[in-house]
C-alpha positions as CSV (number, residue, x, y, z in Angstrom):
1,M,0.0,0.0,0.0
2,N,1.5,3.3,-1.0
3,A,1.5,6.5,1.2
4,T,-1.4,8.2,-0.7
5,I,-3.7,5.2,-0.3
6,S,-2.8,4.9,3.3
7,S,-3.4,8.6,4.1
8,E,-6.8,8.5,2.2
9,A,-7.8,5.5,4.3
10,D,-6.7,7.2,7.5
11,L,-8.7,10.3,6.5
12,W,-12.0,8.5,5.9
13,L,-11.6,6.2,8.9
14,E,-11.1,9.3,11.1
15,I,-14.2,10.8,9.6
16,V,-16.2,7.7,10.3
17,R,-14.8,7.5,13.9
18,R,-15.8,11.2,14.6
19,K,-19.3,10.8,13.1
20,A,-20.0,7.6,14.9
21,G,-18.7,9.0,18.2
22,A,-20.8,12.1,18.0
23,M,-24.2,10.4,17.6
24,R,-26.3,8.4,20.0
25,Y,-28.7,6.9,17.4
26,G,-28.4,6.9,13.7
27,S,-26.5,5.4,10.7
28,L,-23.5,6.0,8.6
29,Q,-23.4,5.4,4.9
30,I,-20.1,5.0,3.1
31,T,-20.2,5.5,-0.7
32,I,-17.6,3.8,-2.8
33,H,-16.8,4.6,-6.4
34,E,-14.3,2.6,-8.4
35,G,-12.9,1.0,-5.3
36,R,-12.4,4.3,-3.4
37,V,-14.4,5.9,-0.6
38,T,-15.9,9.0,-2.1
39,Q,-18.5,10.0,0.5
40,V,-19.6,9.5,4.1
41,E,-23.1,10.4,5.1
42,A,-24.4,10.5,8.6
43,T,-28.1,10.4,9.5
44,E,-28.8,11.0,13.2
45,K,-32.1,10.1,14.9
46,V,-33.4,12.1,17.7
47,R,-35.3,10.0,20.2
48,L,-38.0,11.7,22.2
49,P,-38.5,10.6,25.8
50,A,-41.5,8.5,26.6
51,G,-44.4,10.6,27.8
52,S,-43.4,13.5,25.6
53,R,-46.0,16.0,24.4
54,A,-46.2,14.2,21.0
55,D,-46.9,10.8,22.7
56,D,-49.5,12.4,25.0
57,E,-51.3,14.0,22.0
58,S,-51.4,10.8,19.9
59,S,-52.7,8.9,22.9
60,R,-55.5,11.4,23.4
61,R,-56.4,11.2,19.7
62,S,-56.4,7.4,19.8
63,A,-58.6,7.3,23.0
64,A,-61.1,9.7,21.3
65,H,-61.8,7.3,18.5
């Protein structure tokens, strides 16, 4: 493995580590084009606590029907 390939791999691995370490729930998608990583996408989910206002409102609507 030459130095360029190694430094590219180190770069995207560090990006993945940072993204994964910064999120509690979510996913990472790594896009590969012609054998090289070209993109890293992070999708983070935000979990609302049980009993949140949204849960209370949907419960009231369900009970009304």
